[in-house]
C-alpha positions in Angstrom: 0.0 0.0 0.0 1.3 3.6 -0.9 2.3 5.0 2.4 2.2 8.7 1.0 -1.6 9.1 1.2 -2.2 12.7 3.0 -4.6 11.3 5.7 -2.6 8.5 6.9 -0.5 10.9 9.3 -2.5 14.2 9.2 -3.4 16.3 12.1 -7.0 17.6 11.9 -8.2 20.4 13.6 -12.1 20.2 14.9 -13.7 23.3 14.2 -17.1 23.6 16.3 -18.5 26.2 14.2 -20.9 28.1 16.4 -18.2 28.6 18.9 -15.0 29.3 16.8 -15.5 32.9 15.7 -18.6 35.2 15.1 -18.2 37.4 12.1 -21.8 38.9 12.0 -22.1 40.0 15.8 -25.1 37.7 16.6 -23.2 35.8 19.0 -22.9 32.6 17.2 -19.8 31.5 15.4 -20.2 31.0 11.6 -18.3 30.1 8.2 -16.9 33.5 7.5 -15.6 33.6 10.9 -14.1 30.2 10.3 -12.6 31.6 6.9 -11.0 34.3 9.1 -9.5 32.0 11.3 -7.8 30.1 8.9 -4.2 31.7 8.9 -4.5 31.0 12.8 -4.7 27.6 11.9 -2.4 27.3 9.3 0.1 28.9 11.7 -0.7 26.6 14.4 0.3 23.9 11.8 -2.7 21.6 11.2 -3.2 19.7 7.9 -7.0 20.4 7.7 -10.1 21.0 9.5 -13.4 19.3 10.2 -16.5 21.3 10.5 -19.4 20.7 13.1 -22.6 20.5 11.1 -24.0 23.8 9.5 -26.8 22.5 7.6 -30.3 23.8 7.9 -31.6 22.6 11.1 -33.8 23.5 13.9 -30.8 23.2 16.3 -32.3 21.0 18.8 -29.0 19.2 19.0 -26.8 22.0 17.8 -27.1 21.0 13.9 -27.1 17.2 14.5 -30.6 17.3 13.6 -30.3 18.1 9.9 -33.2 19.3 7.9 -31.4 19.6 4.7 -28.2 17.9 3.8 -27.4 20.1 0.7 -27.6 23.7 1.9 -26.3 26.1 4.7 -28.1 27.3 7.7 -28.7 31.0 7.5 -27.2 31.1 11.0 -23.9 30.2 9.7 -24.0 32.0 6.0 -24.8 30.4 2.7 -23.5 28.3 0.0 -21.4 31.4 -1.3 -19.8 31.9 1.7 -18.9 27.9 2.1 -17.4 28.0 -1.5 -15.2 30.9 0.0 -14.0 29.0 2.8 -13.1 26.0 0.6 -11.2 28.3 -1.7 -9.5 30.1 0.9 -8.7 26.8 2.7 -7.1 25.3 -0.5 -5.0 28.2 -1.2 -3.5 27.8 2.2 -3.0 23.8 1.8 -5.6 23.3 4.5 -8.0 20.2 3.8 -11.7 20.7 4.7 -13.7 17.8 5.9 -17.4 17.9 6.5 -19.4 16.3 9.4 -22.3 14.1 7.8 -25.0 12.8 10.0 -26.6 9.6 8.5 -28.2 7.9 11.3 -30.8 10.4 11.9 -32.1 13.5 10.7 -34.4 16.5 12.0 -38.2 15.9 12.6 -38.5 19.0 10.3 -36.8 16.9 7.4 -39.2 17.1 4.6 -39.3 13.4 4.3 -40.3 13.1 7.9 -43.0 15.8 7.6 -44.2 13.5 4.8 -44.1 10.4 6.7 -46.2 11.8 9.4 -48.6 13.0 7.1 -48.9 9.2 5.2 -50.6 6.4 6.5 -49.0 3.4 8.3 -47.1 1.0 5.9 -46.8 3.9 3.3 -43.5 4.2 1.2 -43.0 7.7 3.1 -42.9 5.9 6.3 -40.7 2.9 5.2 -37.6 5.6 5.1 -37.9 5.6 9.0 -38.8 3.2 11.7 -42.5 3.3 12.2 -44.1 0.6 13.9 -47.5 -0.3 15.9 -47.3 -0.2 19.7 -47.8 -2.9 22.0 -50.5 -3.4 24.5 -54.0 -2.2 24.8 -54.6 0.1 21.8 -51.0 0.1 20.9 -50.2 2.5 23.9 -46.8 0.9 24.7 -43.8 1.5 22.6 -42.9 -1.3 20.2 -39.7 -2.3 22.3 -38.0 -1.4 25.5 -35.1 0.4 23.9 -34.0 3.6 25.5 -32.7 6.7 24.1 -29.0 7.7 24.6 -30.2 11.1 25.5 -32.5 9.7 28.1 -36.0 8.6 27.9 -37.8 6.0 25.9 -36.5 5.5 22.0 -39.8 5.8 20.5 -42.5 8.4 20.5 -46.1 8.3 19.4 -47.6 10.1 16.5 -51.3 11.3 16.0 -52.6 10.3 12.6 -54.2 12.2 9.9 -57.7 11.3 11.5 -56.7 12.5 14.8 -56.3 9.1 16.8 -53.0 8.1 18.5 -51.3 5.9 15.8 -47.9 4.4 15.3 -44.7 4.8 16.9 -41.4 6.2 15.5 -37.6 5.3 16.7 -35.3 7.8 17.8 -32.1 6.6 19.4 -31.3 10.4 20.4 -34.1 12.6 20.8 -37.7 12.6 19.6 -36.5 15.8 17.2 -34.3 13.2 15.6 -35.9 10.0 14.0 -33.7 7.4 12.9 -33.2 6.6 9.0 -34.3 3.3 8.1 -31.3 2.2 5.8 -33.0 -1.1 4.8 -35.2 1.0 2.5 -33.1 1.9 -0.7 -34.4 5.3 -1.0 -32.3 6.2 2.2 -29.0 5.0 0.7 -29.6 6.7 -2.6 -30.3 10.0 -1.0 -27.1 10.0 1.0 -25.4 9.1 -2.4 -26.6 12.4 -3.9 -25.7 14.4 -0.4 -22.0 13.3 -0.8 -21.8 14.1 -4.4 -23.2 17.5 -3.7 -20.4 18.5 -1.2 -17.9 16.7 -3.1 -18.6 18.7 -6.2 -17.9 21.9 -4.3 -14.3 20.7 -3.5 -14.7 19.3 0.1 -11.8 16.6 0.8 -13.8 14.2 2.8 -16.5 13.6 5.8 -16.4 12.9 9.4 -19.1 10.5 9.7 -21.4 10.8 12.8 -22.4 7.5 14.5 -20.9 5.5 12.0 -21.6 2.3 13.7 -25.3 2.9 13.7 -27.8 3.2 10.5 -29.1 -0.4 10.9 -31.1 -1.9 13.5 -32.0 -5.5 14.0 -34.7 -6.2 11.4 -37.0 -7.7 14.1 -36.6 -4.7 16.5 -36.7 -7.0 19.5 -36.6 -6.1 23.1 -33.1 -5.6 24.6 -31.8 -7.4 27.8 -30.2 -4.2 28.9 -32.8 -1.6 27.6 -31.1 1.5 29.6 -27.6 0.6 28.5 -27.3 3.4 26.1 -28.6 6.1 28.3 -26.5 4.7 31.3 -23.2 4.8 29.4 -24.2 7.6 26.8 -22.7 5.4 24.4 -24.0 3.1 21.4 -23.7 -0.1 23.1 -27.3 -1.7 22.6 -26.1 -4.6 20.2 -29.5 -4.4 18.7 -29.6 -0.9 17.6 -25.8 -0.6 16.9 -22.9 -2.5 14.9 -25.0 -4.5 12.7 -23.1 -6.4 10.0 -25.2 -4.4 7.1 -23.4 -1.0 7.8 -20.2 -2.4 6.3 -22.0 -2.4 3.0 -22.5 1.4 3.2 -19.1 2.2 3.9 -18.0 0.3 1.0 -20.4 2.1 -1.4 -19.2 5.4 0.1 -15.5 4.4 -0.4 -16.3 3.8 -4.1 -18.0 7.1 -4.3 -14.7 8.9 -2.8 -12.4 6.6 -5.1 -14.3 7.6 -8.2 -13.6 11.2 -7.4 -9.8 10.6 -6.6 -9.6 8.7 -10.0 -11.0 11.9 -11.8 -8.6 14.4 -10.4 -5.9 12.6 -8.3 -7.2 14.3 -5.0 -7.9 11.5 -2.3 -11.2 12.1 -0.1 -11.1 11.0 3.4 -14.0 9.0 5.2 -13.3 9.1 9.1 -15.8 7.3 11.2 -17.1 8.1 14.6 -17.0 4.2 15.5 -17.8 3.3 19.2 -17.6 -0.4 19.2 -16.4 -2.6 22.3 -13.0 -3.8 21.1 -10.0 -2.7 18.8 -10.8 -5.8 16.9 -14.3 -4.8 15.9 -13.0 -1.3 15.3 -10.8 -2.7 12.8 -13.5 -4.1 10.7 -14.3 -0.6 9.6 -11.2 0.7 8.4 -10.6 -2.5 6.1 -9.2 -1.5 2.7 -12.6 -1.1 0.9 -14.5 0.7 3.9 -13.5 3.8 5.9 -10.2 5.3 5.5 -10.1 5.9 9.3 -12.3 5.8 12.5 -11.5 7.8 15.7 -10.1 5.3 18.3 -11.6 6.6 21.5 -9.9 4.1 23.9 -6.8 6.7 24.4 -9.4 9.3 25.2 -11.1 7.1 27.9 -8.1 5.5 29.3 -7.1 6.5 32.8 -4.2 8.4 33.6 -1.8 5.5 33.9 1.2 4.1 32.0 0.1 0.6 32.0 -3.5 1.7 30.8 -2.2 3.9 27.9 0.4 1.1 27.0 -2.6 -1.6 26.6 -4.6 0.8 24.3 -1.9 1.7 22.2 -0.7 -1.7 21.8 -4.0 -3.2 21.0 -4.6 -0.3 18.4 -1.3 -0.8 16.8 -1.9 -4.8 16.7 -5.6 -4.7 15.5 -6.2 -1.4 13.5 -2.8 -0.7 11.9 -2.9 -4.5 10.9 -5.7 -3.7 8.5 -3.4 -1.5 6.3 -5.1 1.7 7.6 -3.5 3.9 10.4 -4.8 4.5 14.0 -6.4 7.7 14.3 -6.0 9.1 17.7 -7.9 11.6 19.8 -7.8 13.0 23.2 -11.0 15.1 23.2 -13.8 16.3 21.0 -17.3 18.3 21.3 -19.1 15.8 23.2 -16.3 15.1 26.0 -15.0 17.1 29.2 -12.0 19.2 28.2 -8.7 17.3 28.7 -7.2 19.8 31.5 -10.3 19.3 33.7 -10.7 15.4 32.8 -7.1 14.8 33.9 -7.3 17.1 37.1 -7.8 15.8 40.4 -9.9 17.6 41.3 -10.7 19.8 38.4 -9.4 23.2 38.4 -9.3 26.2 36.1 -6.5 25.0 33.8 -3.7 25.1 36.2 -1.7 22.4 38.4 -1.9 18.7 37.7 -4.8 18.6 35.0 -2.7 21.2 33.0 0.6 19.3 33.2 -1.1 16.0 32.3 -2.7 17.4 29.3 0.6 19.0 28.1 2.1 15.7 28.7 -0.6 13.9 26.6 -0.5 16.3 23.8 3.2 15.3 23.0 2.2 11.7 23.6 -0.6 11.9 20.9 1.5 13.8 18.5 4.3 11.2 18.7 2.2 8.3 18.0 2.3 7.0 14.5 -0.9 7.5 12.7 -3.4 10.4 12.5 -4.4 12.6 15.2 -7.4 15.0 15.8 -7.5 18.0 17.9 -10.3 19.6 19.4 -10.6 23.5 19.1 -9.4 25.1 22.4 -7.1 22.1 23.3 -4.1 23.9 21.8 -4.9 26.7 24.2 -5.3 24.7 27.4 -8.9 25.7 28.0 -10.5 24.1 31.0 -14.1 22.7 30.9 -16.6 25.2 31.9 -18.2 23.5 35.0 -20.5 26.1 36.4 -22.8 27.4 33.6 -26.2 28.2 35.3 -28.9 25.9 34.5 -31.1 28.8 32.4 -28.4 28.9 29.9 -27.6 25.2 29.3 -28.6 24.1 25.7 -27.7 20.5 25.6 -30.7 18.3 25.0 -29.1 15.5 27.4 -30.2 18.1 30.2 -33.4 19.0 28.8 -34.4 15.2 28.6 -32.9 13.9 32.2 -32.8 17.0 34.1 -29.1 16.0 35.1 -25.9 17.8 34.7 -24.2 14.5 34.6 -22.0 14.4 31.3 -23.7 17.2 29.4 -21.5 18.9 26.9 -22.0 22.6 27.2 -19.1 23.2 29.2 -16.5 22.0 26.2 -18.4 24.2 23.9 -18.1 27.5 25.2 -16.9 30.1 22.7 -13.2 30.4 22.1 -11.4 33.7 23.5 -9.2 35.4 21.2 -8.4 38.6 22.7 -9.0 41.0 25.6 -9.6 41.2 29.2 -13.7 40.6 29.2 -16.2 38.7 27.4 -16.6 38.4 24.4 -12.7 38.2 24.3 -12.9 39.0 20.4 -15.1 36.0 19.8 -18.2 38.5 18.6 -18.5 42.2 17.9 -21.7 41.8 20.1 -23.7 44.8 18.2 -26.4 46.0 20.7 -24.9 44.1 23.7 -25.3 40.7 22.0 -23.5 38.1 24.0 -21.8 34.7 23.0 -24.5 32.1 22.6 -22.7 30.4 25.9 -21.4 32.7 28.5 -17.6 32.9 28.8 -16.1 33.0 32.3 -13.8 36.0 33.4 -11.0 33.5 33.7 -11.0 32.9 29.8 -8.8 36.1 29.6 -5.9 34.0 30.9 -6.3 31.6 27.7 -7.1 34.1 25.2 -5.3 33.4 21.8 -3.3 36.7 21.7 -1.9 35.8 25.1 -1.1 32.2 24.3 0.7 33.6 21.1 2.8 35.7 23.0 4.0 33.4 25.7 6.4 30.8 24.4 5.5 28.5 27.4 2.0 28.3 26.6 -0.1 25.3 25.5 -0.2 26.7 22.1 3.5 26.8 21.5 3.7 23.5 22.8 1.4 22.3 20.1 2.8 24.3 17.5 6.1 23.2 18.2 5.1 19.8 18.4 3.3 20.0 14.9 6.4 21.3 13.4 8.6 18.6 14.4 6.0 16.2 13.4 6.2 17.7 10.0 9.8 17.8 9.7 11.2 14.8 11.4 10.8 11.4 9.3 10.7 9.5 12.5 7.5 11.0 13.4 5.6 10.0 10.4 3.9 6.7 9.6 5.3 3.5 10.9 5.5 1.7 14.0 6.8 2.2 17.6 9.1 0.1 19.9 8.3 -0.3 23.4 11.4 0.8 25.8 12.2 -0.8 29.5 11.6 2.1 31.7 10.7 2.2 35.5 7.2 1.6 36.9 5.0 4.8 35.8 7.0 5.8 33.0 6.0 5.0 29.4 8.6 5.1 26.5 8.7 4.1 23.1 11.2 4.6 20.2 10.1 5.9 16.7 12.3 5.4 13.6 15.9 5.9 14.0 16.6 7.4 17.5 13.6 9.3 18.4 12.0 8.7 21.8 9.1 9.9 23.4 8.5 9.3 27.2 5.9 10.1 29.6 6.3 10.1 33.4 2.6 9.3 34.6 4.0 9.7 38.3 4.1 12.8 40.6 7.6 12.5 41.5 10.9 13.3 39.5 12.2 10.2 37.8 15.2 9.5 35.7 14.5 10.0 32.0 14.5 6.8 29.9 17.1 8.1 27.7 20.2 10.6 28.7 21.0 14.1 27.0 18.7 17.4 26.5 15.1 16.9 25.4 14.2 18.1 22.0 10.8 19.3 23.3 9.2 18.7 26.5 5.9 19.6 28.1 7.1 21.2 31.2 10.4 21.7 33.0 13.0 19.1 32.1 16.8 18.4 32.1 19.2 16.1 31.1 18.5 12.8 32.7 15.6 13.7 34.7 11.8 13.8 33.5 9.7 15.1 36.3 5.9 13.6 37.0 3.3 14.3 34.6 5.6 15.5 31.9 6.6 14.0 28.5 9.5 14.7 26.5 11.1 14.0 23.3 14.6 12.9 22.6 16.7 12.1 19.5 19.5 10.0 20.1 20.8 6.5 20.6 17.9 4.5 22.8 19.7 1.4 23.1 20.7 1.8 26.7 17.1 2.8 27.6 
């Protein structure tokens, strides 16, 4: 296999559009704001960007409830602005990936509105999962499944004659009905959507809920109906990871390869794949399916050298063995920010959590394969944990009444400059504020301050990305584990480059001698303090 495909070792920056940069002063980020921020991202050194959904949507789940897959919501701009963004990115050599949502749509999608107005067993309803209820008068849901965001996975409709009627399936919220991919019209519809955006010059797609799409054809009861809601993950084996889904990815891969054959420019498919094991994960990145799939086990691993070594080893054995490369992530728009997640207890970006997050960033960039960085991680932003209830917008909070694992805290708009909100995120005409409030302490993390401070998270990421781009050892390939004392993880890449991470809290001898090429914190020859990572170039044979 050709080892020079751009995506195999790319570093992609996730842009959560509504929180990146607002160009219009309405308090919500937009596509023109992304375009204005491209020079910043180019300077950081990323290879591409992944844009969160900007399609027309009622925004019940911030755009993951899509009403039209082939347009831009006026909230974010229009198709002309999208074209300008793609052109500007291409001039800078930055790839553009779109977020596509094939598992479910919005309840405002024209096809779903047609289904509601149609009779049971009609072709319009066949595009979704409509079923008769159980019990007296069909008053009970068709099965016992629960939605990931809380509550039953079924909602009952009122038929045209005013009587209670069938139920429809929604594995997230009632505003997000699941498509029925067993209906051929659905597959053909998404073929057209892919081609629409590929014709406008995009470089690929991040696929939401890529292990979803197909449900068990009989829709039976689950032995653990609340598993998805309890774990906030796609674990119901009757609703996720059905074997037929692989046929879809083969079909989409063939579409991408058709475009690549025409102009020589590879298009990328990267899937959000939540499955129990690395071996099952590997099935999604076989040579004729997805190019990549996010490997979430590193994100979920506890801060422990052996835990990290175990998940890295499994990924390298099972995923890289398919001919793909591992796609590493430490965060995204659904997770608690890394600084806070690693902090004990969570603090405002200082102390233990920040030290661990810096070390993890160097580890991420040293691993063979691709990496994705969520916006704001390069600033060391902490999770905003004290947002008032009345500003929370996450449907999980609306559905459950619980703040546990809600996602607003990692989606607070970025601080760009200044000492007070809106920190350059928006012009804020007539007192307009960012769509989520920014805490006062965000001033410490503003981009202008980060760029001016050579000790900042931003410079650590920038320096790591520059070295990754210039050192051949940090490209594709394998890693070799080195012997190290307990609590220290060390591996070699290529010819003489070593990454070492001290997961402990006390200073420890470094696994290699000499001065580090790059370190996440204070580090001197022969010593690697606790919660610090470093890269060395030199002979590792004595490690």
